[in-house]
FIKOLZA-1660 file (N, C-alpha, C; in steps of 0.1 Angstrom, whole numbers, plus 5000, padded with zeros to 4 digits):
% residues 79
   i   px   py   pz ch aa at
   1 5092 5038 5110  A  M  N
   1 5082 5044 5118  A  M CA
   1 5069 5045 5109  A  M  C
   2 5058 5044 5116  A  F  N
   2 5045 5047 5108  A  F CA
   2 5035 5052 5118  A  F  C
   3 5025 5059 5112  A  T  N
   3 5014 5064 5120  A  T CA
   3 5001 5058 5114  A  T  C
   4 4991 5057 5123  A  I  N
   4 4978 5052 5119  A  I CA
   4 4967 5063 5124  A  I  C
   5 4959 5067 5115  A  E  N
   5 4948 5077 5118  A  E CA
   5 4935 5072 5113  A  E  C
   6 4925 5073 5121  A  H  N
   6 4911 5069 5116  A  H CA
   6 4904 5082 5113  A  H  C
   7 4900 5083 5100  A  E  N
   7 4892 5094 5095  A  E CA
   7 4878 5090 5093  A  E  C
   8 4869 5099 5089  A  F  N
   8 4855 5096 5087  A  F CA
   8 4853 5084 5078  A  F  C
   9 4859 5084 5066  A  D  N
   9 4857 5074 5056  A  D CA
   9 4869 5065 5053  A  D  C
  10 4880 5067 5060  A  A  N
  10 4892 5059 5057  A  A CA
  10 4901 5058 5069  A  A  C
  11 4909 5047 5068  A  T  N
  11 4920 5046 5077  A  T CA
  11 4933 5050 5070  A  T  C
  12 4941 5059 5075  A  V  N
  12 4952 5065 5069  A  V CA
  12 4965 5060 5076  A  V  C
  13 4974 5053 5069  A  I  N
  13 4986 5049 5074  A  I CA
  13 4997 5056 5067  A  I  C
  14 5007 5062 5074  A  T  N
  14 5018 5069 5068  A  T CA
  14 5031 5062 5072  A  T  C
  15 5039 5058 5062  A  L  N
  15 5051 5051 5064  A  L CA
  15 5063 5060 5062  A  L  C
  16 5071 5061 5072  A  V  N
  16 5082 5071 5072  A  V CA
  16 5095 5062 5070  A  V  C
  17 5103 5066 5060  A  D  N
  17 5116 5059 5058  A  D CA
  17 5126 5063 5068  A  D  C
  18 5130 5053 5076  A  E  N
  18 5141 5055 5086  A  E CA
  18 5153 5047 5083  A  E  C
  19 5154 5042 5071  A  G  N
  19 5166 5035 5067  A  G CA
  19 5178 5043 5065  A  G  C
  20 5189 5037 5060  A  S  N
  20 5201 5045 5057  A  S CA
  20 5199 5054 5045  A  S  C
  21 5207 5065 5045  A  A  N
  21 5206 5075 5034  A  A CA
  21 5209 5068 5021  A  A  C
  22 5204 5072 5010  A  P  N
  22 5194 5083 5009  A  P CA
  22 5180 5078 5012  A  P  C
  23 5172 5086 5019  A  L  N
  23 5159 5083 5024  A  L CA
  23 5149 5086 5013  A  L  C
  24 5138 5078 5013  A  H  N
  24 5127 5080 5004  A  H CA
  24 5116 5088 5010  A  H  C
  25 5108 5094 5002  A  E  N
  25 5096 5102 5007  A  E CA
  25 5086 5093 5015  A  E  C
  26 5079 5099 5024  A  D  N
  26 5068 5092 5031  A  D CA
  26 5059 5085 5021  A  D  C
  27 5053 5074 5025  A  V  N
  27 5043 5067 5018  A  V CA
  27 5030 5068 5026  A  V  C
  28 5019 5073 5019  A  K  N
  28 5006 5074 5026  A  K CA
  28 4997 5063 5020  A  K  C
  29 4991 5055 5029  A  V  N
  29 4981 5045 5025  A  V CA
  29 4968 5048 5030  A  V  C
  30 4958 5050 5022  A  E  N
  30 4944 5053 5026  A  E CA
  30 4935 5041 5023  A  E  C
  31 4930 5035 5033  A  A  N
  31 4921 5023 5032  A  A CA
  31 4907 5027 5033  A  A  C
  32 4900 5026 5022  A  F  N
  32 4885 5029 5021  A  F CA
  32 4878 5016 5021  A  F  C
  33 4865 5017 5021  A  E  N
  33 4856 5005 5021  A  E CA
  33 4858 4997 5008  A  E  C
  34 4860 5004 4996  A  D  N
  34 4860 4998 4983  A  D CA
  34 4873 4998 4976  A  D  C
  35 4883 5004 4982  A  C  N
  35 4897 5004 4976  A  C CA
  35 4907 5009 4986  A  C  C
  36 4920 5007 4982  A  V  N
  36 4931 5012 4990  A  V CA
  36 4939 5021 4980  A  V  C
  37 4943 5033 4985  A  A  N
  37 4951 5042 4977  A  A CA
  37 4964 5044 4983  A  A  C
  38 4975 5044 4975  A  I  N
  38 4988 5045 4980  A  I CA
  38 4994 5057 4973  A  I  C
  39 5000 5067 4981  A  E  N
  39 5005 5079 4975  A  E CA
  39 5020 5081 4980  A  E  C
  40 5028 5087 4971  A  Q  N
  40 5042 5091 4975  A  Q CA
  40 5046 5103 4966  A  Q  C
  41 5052 5112 4972  A  L  N
  41 5057 5124 4964  A  L CA
  41 5069 5119 4956  A  L  C
  42 5069 5123 4943  A  D  N
  42 5081 5120 4935  A  D CA
  42 5089 5133 4935  A  D  C
  43 5100 5133 4942  A  A  N
  43 5108 5145 4944  A  A CA
  43 5114 5150 4931  A  A  C
  44 5116 5141 4921  A  R  N
  44 5121 5146 4908  A  R CA
  44 5112 5155 4901  A  R  C
  45 5099 5152 4902  A  T  N
  45 5088 5160 4894  A  T CA
  45 5080 5168 4904  A  T  C
  46 5082 5167 4917  A  D  N
  46 5074 5174 4927  A  D CA
  46 5059 5171 4925  A  D  C
  47 5056 5159 4921  A  R  N
  47 5042 5155 4919  A  R CA
  47 5039 5143 4928  A  R  C
  48 5027 5142 4933  A  V  N
  48 5023 5130 4941  A  V CA
  48 5018 5120 4931  A  V  C
  49 5024 5108 4933  A  M  N
  49 5021 5096 4925  A  M CA
  49 5011 5088 4933  A  M  C
  50 5000 5084 4926  A  R  N
  50 4989 5077 4933  A  R CA
  50 4986 5064 4926  A  R  C
  51 4984 5053 4934  A  I  N
  51 4980 5040 4929  A  I CA
  51 4968 5036 4937  A  I  C
  52 4958 5031 4930  A  V  N
  52 4945 5026 4936  A  V CA
  52 4944 5011 4934  A  V  C
  53 4942 5004 4945  A  L  N
  53 4941 4989 4944  A  L CA
  53 4927 4985 4949  A  L  C
  54 4921 4975 4942  A  S  N
  54 4909 4969 4947  A  S CA
  54 4912 4961 4960  A  S  C
  55 4902 4958 4968  A  P  N
  55 4905 4949 4979  A  P CA
  55 4911 4935 4975  A  P  C
  56 4907 4930 4963  A  E  N
  56 4912 4918 4958  A  E CA
  56 4927 4919 4955  A  E  C
  57 4931 4930 4948  A  Q  N
  57 4945 4933 4945  A  Q CA
  57 4953 4934 4957  A  Q  C
  58 4948 4941 4967  A  L  N
  58 4955 4942 4980  A  L CA
  58 4957 4929 4986  A  L  C
  59 4947 4920 4986  A  R  N
  59 4948 4907 4992  A  R CA
  59 4959 4899 4985  A  R  C
  60 4959 4900 4971  A  D  N
  60 4969 4893 4963  A  D CA
  60 4983 4898 4966  A  D  C
  61 4985 4911 4967  A  L  N
  61 4998 4917 4970  A  L CA
  61 5003 4912 4984  A  L  C
  62 4994 4912 4994  A  A  N
  62 4998 4907 5007  A  A CA
  62 5003 4892 5006  A  A  C
  63 4995 4884 4999  A  A  N
  63 4999 4870 4998  A  A CA
  63 5012 4868 4990  A  A  C
  64 5014 4876 4980  A  A  N
  64 5026 4875 4972  A  A CA
  64 5039 4878 4979  A  A  C
  65 5038 4886 4989  A  L  N
  65 5050 4890 4997  A  L CA
  65 5057 4878 5004  A  L  C
  66 5049 4867 5006  A  D  N
  66 5054 4855 5013  A  D CA
  66 5055 4843 5004  A  D  C
  67 5054 4845 4991  A  L  N
  67 5054 4833 4982  A  L CA
  67 5067 4833 4973  A  L  C
  68 5071 4822 4969  A  P  N
  68 5083 4821 4959  A  P CA
  68 5078 4825 4945  A  P  C
  69 5087 4827 4936  A  E  N
  69 5085 4830 4922  A  E CA
  69 5075 4820 4916  A  E  C
  70 5065 4825 4908  A  G  N
  70 5055 4817 4902  A  G CA
  70 5043 4824 4898  A  G  C
  71 5033 4817 4894  A  I  N
  71 5020 4822 4890  A  I CA
  71 5009 4816 4900  A  I  C
  72 5001 4825 4906  A  Y  N
  72 4992 4820 4916  A  Y CA
  72 4978 4826 4914  A  Y  C
  73 4968 4819 4919  A  Q  N
  73 4954 4824 4919  A  Q CA
  73 4948 4820 4932  A  Q  C
  74 4944 4830 4940  A  L  N
  74 4938 4827 4953  A  L CA
  74 4924 4824 4951  A  L  C
  75 4919 4813 4958  A  R  N
  75 4905 4809 4957  A  R CA
  75 4900 4808 4971  A  R  C
  76 4886 4810 4972  A  P  N
  76 4880 4808 4986  A  P CA
  76 4883 4794 4991  A  P  C
  77 4883 4793 5004  A  A  N
  77 4886 4780 5011  A  A CA
  77 4875 4770 5007  A  A  C
  78 4879 4758 5005  A  G  N
  78 4870 4747 5001  A  G CA
  78 4867 4746 4986  A  G  C
  79 4874 4753 4978  A  K  N
  79 4872 4752 4963  A  K CA
  79 4884 4747 4957  A  K  C
% end
């Protein structure tokens, strides 16, 4: 399950783990104009862990999810 909320300066997506036990903490994705932040509570330390990706890193991650093992570099079309 997931939710999508549009705030003033970001789109916030929350991913809820509905898989089999043990379940993981919710993942919060905040998409800003210049970056995407991903947060998840680490239950062992009771601290929120945060990763910030540039738009290019997010593009590369999305592409990598559908590619086989290897080294890749995305280039603009026509180059």
